[in-house]
N, C-alpha and C positions, 0 to 999 in steps of 0.2 A: 512576196510581193506585197501582200495583204498588210503582213507585220509590217513591213517598212514605211507603208501608208499611215499605220495605227502609230508607230512612233513617231513620223513627222505631226500628224495631226496632235498628237501630245503634246510635243515641243511647243508647238505654234500656241496650242490653249494654254501652254505653261506661260510662255513670252507675253501672250497677252493679258493675262492678269496678274502679272507681277511688275515691279517697279523696275523700268528698262534700265535704271542704274544698277540693279543687282545683276541682270544678264550681261548688261556690256561690260561691268567688271570681270563677270566669269570669262567672257570672248576676249577680252585685253589681258585676261593674267598671263598667256605666254610672253606677251610683249612685256608686261609688267617684270616678269622674273627675268628674262633676257636682259633685261636694262639693268636689273639689279646685279646680276652676274658678271655683267662689263664693268660696270661701275667697282663692285667688289675686286675684282682681278685687277683694276686700275689703281685702286686706292687701299688696299687690304694691308700695306705696311706703312700708308702714308700718313701724316699727322697734318691736324689743321695750323691757323696760325698763330694758336696758343699751345701748340705741342700736344694737343689730345689726338688720339687715333680717330681717324673719321669713322671707320668701321669697330664696332664691338659686337661680337658674337653673340653673346646672349641678349644685348640690347636688341638686335635685329630679329632675332627668334622671338622674343618678346612682341615687337611689333606686328609679326607676320602672323603669330598667334592670334594678338587681338584683331587684325584683319580678316583673317580665314572665319573665326568664330562670328563676328560683326557680318560678313557677308550671308552666312546661313540664318543667324537669327534675323536679320532685317528683313530678309523675304517672308519670313512667318509675320512680323508685325506689320509689312506693308499689307500683306493680303489680308490680315484680320482686322486691321486699323484704318491703314493711310488710304487704299483705292477704296474703300466705302464710303471714307469721309471726301474724299474728291470726287467720287461720282456723286455726291448728294451737293456738292458745291457746284458741280456743272450744271445740275437740275435746276439750280436755282441762279444761272448766271445772267448778266444782263445783256450780252448779245454772244450771237454765233458767228467765231472768227475762223473761216477756211484758211488754212494753211497755205501759202504759195513763199517762194523765195524769201522775198521781202519782209513778209509778215513773220517767218520764222527768225528773219534776222532781229525783227523789232521784238518777237518775243525772248528770244536769246539776251539782249539788252535788258530785258524786264528781269529776266532770271537772276542774271548777275547784279541788278540792283537788290532784288530780294535777297539774293545771297548776301550781299554787304550788311545788311541790316541783319540777318540771321548770325553772320560770324561775330559783327558787333555786340549784338546781344549775347552772344554765345561766352563775351568776356566780360560784360558789364551787368547782366543779370545772373545771380547764383545759381538759380534753377538750371540754366542752360549751362552754366560754366562746369556744373558737377557732369554733366556728360561731355563736354569739351576738353577738360582737364586732361584727359588721358591722351588725348594728342599732343599737347606741349611737355608730357612728363619724360620724354627723352632727351637726356643731356648730348645728344650725337645727331647729326645730319646728314641724311643721306636717303637714297630712294626708299629705303624699307621704313623709314619715320614716315612717310605718307601712307601706308598700310596701318599705320596705329591709329585706328578707331574706336570709338565708345560702343559698346553693345546696345547702350541705352539712348540712341540719337532719336529713333523714332518714338520711342517712350517718352521722351521729354517734350518731343513736340515740334521737333524742327522742322517737318514739313507743312506746318503752320502759315510758316513766312511765304510759303510760294502759292498759297491758295487764292491769293487775289488775283494771280494770273488766271486762273481756271474761272473765278467770278465775273472777269472781265469777259470771258468766251472762248478762251484757250481750251482745247480736250487736254484732260490731264495727261494722257500718254505724250503729247507734245511737251507739255508742261517739265513732265520727267526727264525725257529725252533730252530736252535742253540742259537741264540741269546736270543729267549723266556726263554729257561732253563736257560741262564747265567742271565737273568733279575730274574727269579721266586727264583734262588739262594740268590740273593741278598737281598731278602725281609728279608731273616732271618738273616742277619747280621746288622739291626738295632735296636739293642737291649743292654742294660745294663744288663741283666740278667746273660748272660753267660762272664764268666771272660776269662783270656787268656787260649788257648789250649796248649796240649803237643808241643814242640818247632818244630818237624818236621811239623805240620800242620801249625803253624804259620809260618813257612820259606817259604811254598810253597802256601797256600791258602791266599784269603781274607777274613778274621776273623773278629768278632764283635770288638774285640780289635781293629784291624787295622781301620775298618769302623769308630768306635767311634773317633778314631784320626783324620780321613778325616773329621768328621762333625765339628771339634773344631775351635774356633777362636783364639787359643791361637797361638802366633806368630810362636811357632816350627812346628802346626800342620796345616797351611793354606796351601793350594794347596798340598796336600800329597796323598800317597797309592789312586789312581786312578784306580787300577784295580777291575774288576767284580767278577770273581770267584778266579780267582789267584793274588798273590803279586809278581810273579815273574818280571814282567815287571817293577814295581816300584824299585825292588832291581838293574835289568839289566840298568835302565835309571835314576839313582839318585833321585826319588821321592818318595823313600820309608821312614817312619820314625816310630819307635815304640812307643807305648802310654806307656809313662811314666808319666808325670803330670796328675793332675786331668784334664778332657775333660771340655772346656766350649762351650756350643753348640751355634751356630747361625752363623749370619753374622757379620763380623768386624764392618759394620756400618748397624745396624738391621734396618729392615723394621718392623714399628710398625703398625700392621695392621691385621684385621679379614674377609678383602673384599676379597673371593677368586678372583674375577676379579681385582682388584688392586694388589695383591700377583703376579697375573700372568704378568699382564702388566707395572708394575711401572718401570723395568729397562728398558724397550724398550720405555717408555715415556723420561727416562734420557736421553736415548743414542740420539732420534731424537732431543731434546733439546739442546744437546751438539753439534749435527751437523747443527743446523740452527743458531748457535752462528756465530757472523760476523768472517771472516778469511779467509785465503786461500783454495780453494777448497779442494787441496790435503789433508790439515792438518785438514778440516772439516771431509772428507770421513774416515780418519784414525780411526775415532771412531768405525766403524764399525768392524775391525779387529785388532786394538791394545788391549792391556790387558786391563781388566777392570778398572785399577787405572790410565790408563795413561790419562793426560790432557795437555791441550793446555794453554800457558801464554798467557795472554790478548793481549800483545804485542809482536809481532816479530815472531810468530807462533812457538815456541820452545817447544818442549815436554818436560813435567816434571813429573819425576818418584817419586810417593809419596811412595814407598815401605819402610816401618820403618825398619822390623825386617827379612822378610823373602824373599827368592829369587824369590818367587812367592806368589802374595796374590789375594785373591779371594773376593773384596770387591769393592764397589763403597764408593769414600770420601766424596760425598753430592747427595743431591736428594732421599734420600735412605729411608728417613721415611715420612709417613702421618697418620693422626690421623685416 
């Protein structure tokens, strides 16, 4: 009996001192894998509108490996860095907001707003794109694609986007719990199984149709539809595009590798390589915060914008492939 109580206390202590996102992912893992299994049984021999298989075993294994290691490493970084930082932010909060159902709804909307800007920054600021690119490296769209996460998200500082909610007065555990629900929802929009939903749902929520477009490298789809649960902020800030033409999944400059480590670090390597190239220090450092496609001319330190068709573009023009 004492051993059972000790195990219970240990489990509760672990939950209290880790990101709810991590233990929620663990708790939901059976549901995720059941959903993947059902989708795989349904579509294992199916092709998409371009004639490409919906499932590729090696690609799915890459995604699940990346997701598994991400969950483990994220716990370590959260305990060592994120929770102490958010605890400090909460100690300097503007107010104390006790959670009620309506206040949690307001918190969730605030977290969605923060997620929109985190996601947009992850495409438009190279530092954050270095962490996010791995999620877009798959040329397939199915539930396993949702598991394809960067091991370096927390290192890159994705959690910084949610600290304003803590500074406002929401407890870190509630902020992280709201984010966990948001990310859990997003698992289910990574699929070709579900077509467009009724218009009112498509207008308000991030749906599989909207997220398929987000993962497309078609010029009209690049850097669009950043919402997590909702699509309203994309409509408000001009980044929404509906799914109309057949989606071509992947990166504009595709990385050809099945090595999880290289998939995780290749863009970091490219960024460091660009920073180390000779030139004015201000231009070299600009590679940290400029859009991913920004380049310096070899002489004169002038910026060159190679965006061909879209107002925003989430690809690197070079160094993106390795056997």
